[in-house]
N, C-alpha and C positions, 0 to 999 in steps of 0.2 A: 494447536501449538501455542506455547507461551511467547511473551514479548521477545525473549532472547533468541528463541528459535526463529521467530518471525524476522527478527533483525538480521540474522545469519542467512536466512533464505532469501530476503529481499535485497540485502545490501544497504539497508537504511538502518542507522543506529537506533537503539531503544529510546534514547533521549528525543531524537527527531520524530519517531513514530508517536511519542507522547505529545510533542510539540504539534504535529499535524492533527492529532485528535483535539487538542486544546483549541486551535484556530479553525477547526471544523473543515479541514481540507479532506479528511477521512472520517467516516462514520465510526463511532466508538464501537469497539469489538464486543462480542458476547463476553460476559464476566461469569466466573463460576460462583458457586455459593460462597467461597471465601475470598470473592472480589479480584481474583486473577483474570487478567485478560487472556482470552483465547482467540486465536486468529484461524481463520479458514483459508483454504487455498485462494478463494476470490480476493481476500484481503491482501495476500502476498502479492497477487497479480497487480492490484491497485498500488501497492507500495512500490513494486518494480516499475510501474508506469511512471509514478512520481519521481523516482530515483532518475530515470532515464530523462525526463523533462528537466529536473534540476541539474543534471550533468551538462545538459545543452544551455543552460543559463536562464531558463524561464523563471519568471517571478512567480510568487505564490498566487497572486491574482490570475496570471495567466494560466497557471496549473489548474486552478480552480475552473477556469473556462474550459480548458481542454479535457479536464475529467468530465465535465458535464456533456461536452460534445461526445466524448468517447462512449459515455453510458446512453447517449441518445442515438438509437439506431436509425432514427429518421433524419439525422443531421445531414447537412449539405457540406460536402468535402470543402467547398469554397470558403466555408466559414473557418475551417481548420487552416487551410492555406493562407488565408488573410492574416491569422494569427502568427503563423510561421513567418510570412513575409515581413510583417511588422518587426518581429524579433530579429530577423536577418538584418534589417535596416539599422536597428538599434546596436547590434553587435558590430555591424561594419563602421558605425559612428565611433564606438568605443575603440576599434582596432585603429582607426585613423588617429584618434587622439593619442593613443599609446605610441603609434608610429611617429607622431609629431613630437611627443615628449622625448622618445628615443633619439630622434635626429637632433634635437636641441641639446640634449646631454652629451651626444657624441661630438657635436660642434664644440661645446664648451669644453669637454675633456681634451680635444684635439688642440685647443687654443691655450690650455693650462700647461705651463712649462713643467710643472711637477718637480720642482726643486726645493731649495731652501728659501727662496725668495717669498716675501708675503703676498706679492700681487697674484691674484687668482681670478680668472674670469668666471669660474663656477661661483665662488663666494660673492664677486661683484654682482652677478646676475640675480643671485637670492636676495642680496641687500637691496637691489633696485627693483623689486618686484612690482612697483607700482607702474612700471613701464609695461608696454605690450610684451606678452610672453614669447611671441615669435619675432622679436626685433633683433634678429641676428646681425643685420648691418650695423646696428648701434653698438653691439658687442664688438664687432670687428673694428669699428672706429676707435672705441676705448682701449682694445688690446691689441689691435694689428693682427697680422696672420700668424706671428710667431708666439703669440700668448703674453707679450710683454705690454705693459702699460705704455701708451704713447704719451709724449710731452704734453700735446694739447688736451689730453683727457685726464691729466692728473688733477686731483681735488684741490 
C-alpha cells in the first residue's frame, strides 16, 4: 500500500510517517521503481504501535527503546515495565504541575472582582512574577479576600 493508505490504516499522518523515517524510528519501506513508498502489513503494525505509544505521551527516545524491546523476543518484561513506570512518574509530575497552575489561577480569578476597576490580582501576580509562583498568602495580603487592593499593599 502507498503512504496515504498506510496513513489511513495506521492512524498516523503521511507527514509523521515521513518524519519517523527521517529520524530512523521506522525503517524505510520498500520503494517501487518510480520511488513510491510501499508499506507491508508489518509496517502498518509498527506504525500502530508508535501511534499508541505517542497517544500515551511517550517521547521519541522512549518509543525507540520500546520498539527495540517489542522486536526483541528475548526481552525481559521488567525492562518494559521500568520504562512504563518512569513514564507514569513523569506524567504524574506533569499532572501535579497542571493541578497547581489550575489552583493558582482559580485562586487569582476568585480574588479578582471582575469589574471596571483597574486593580486585578491576576495582572498583579503576572507583573510580580519574580516572587514564588505559589505564594498565595502574599497575594491574599496584597488583595485581601474580596479581590480589592488593601491600603498597606498599595504601591
